[in-house]
N, C-alpha and C positions, 0 to 999 in steps of 0.2 A: 505494499500499500505505499502510497505517496501522493503529497500536495502538491498542485502548480496551479497558481494563479488562483488559489483559495477554493480550487476545487479538490475533494478528494476523490482518487483514482485506486482501483484495485489493482494487483499485478505490480511490476517493477517500471519505472520511466525508462523509454526506449531513447538508446544513445542518438545522438545527430548522425547520420552517414558520412562518412570520410572515405576519402581515396587512400589506399595504403601502396597500391603499388600499380604500375601503368607500362604495357608493353605498347608501342607502336606496330602495326601492321600494314601491310601496303592499303592502296585506295582510300585513304583516311580513316581507316578502321583501328580502334583500339581494345586491347583486350586488358581489363580492369579490376582489381580486386580489391573489394570494399571491406572498411572494418568490420562487418557483421559475418563474412567468411566467404561471401559469394563472388564467383568468377563471371565478371559480365563482358558482352560485347558491344561496342560504343562507335555507331555510325556518325564519326564527326562532320560528314557533311552536312549534317544538321543545324550545325552552327552557322548562323545565317548573320549577314549584315555588314558594315565596312569595317567594324571591331574585329571580326572574326576574319577579314580579306587575307591577310598576312599567311593563316594556317595554310593557305592553299599553294606556298612555297614550300617543297617537302623538306628542304633545311630549317624551316622554322617548326613546321610541324613534328619534326622527328626528334625534336628534343625538348620534351615536356618536363617539367619539374611538379615536385608535389610539394606542396607550401600549408602546412597546418590541416592537411587532409583535403586539399584545393590543388586540381592541376590548374597550372599555369605555362603560358609561354612568353617567351621575349623579357626575362626576369621580371614576371609579373604584371608585364604592361597588358596582358590577354588571360583571360582565366574562365571556368566554368564551372559552374556550382556543382558539387557532387551530388546533390537532390536531382537534379536536371539529367546527369549522366546516368546515374540509376535508372530514374525513370523512364527516359529513353534509350535503354540498353536491353540486351536479351540474355538470358540464361546461357550459360555456356559451359560445358563440360569438357574435361580433357578425356580422350579415350585412349586407353590402351598404356 
């Protein structure tokens, strides 16, 4: 049981989703390990708009960093919320 914003909830509070590890794949795909233990496949072509335009440069896209559980590029100038990456990704399981 826990209390959040004056409301009592049963169970345990959920931890905020964070990225633990990222592997860049061809065609702007990423294999992402989240802090809940899930391995998921994310299609970064979903990241649209001028702020994400530099990611179409393979040199930029292939060099992500994780900063406090958030995937970033260009020394933090570009980032993507881990919640977005989780929600818009697909379960992935290693076979073999």
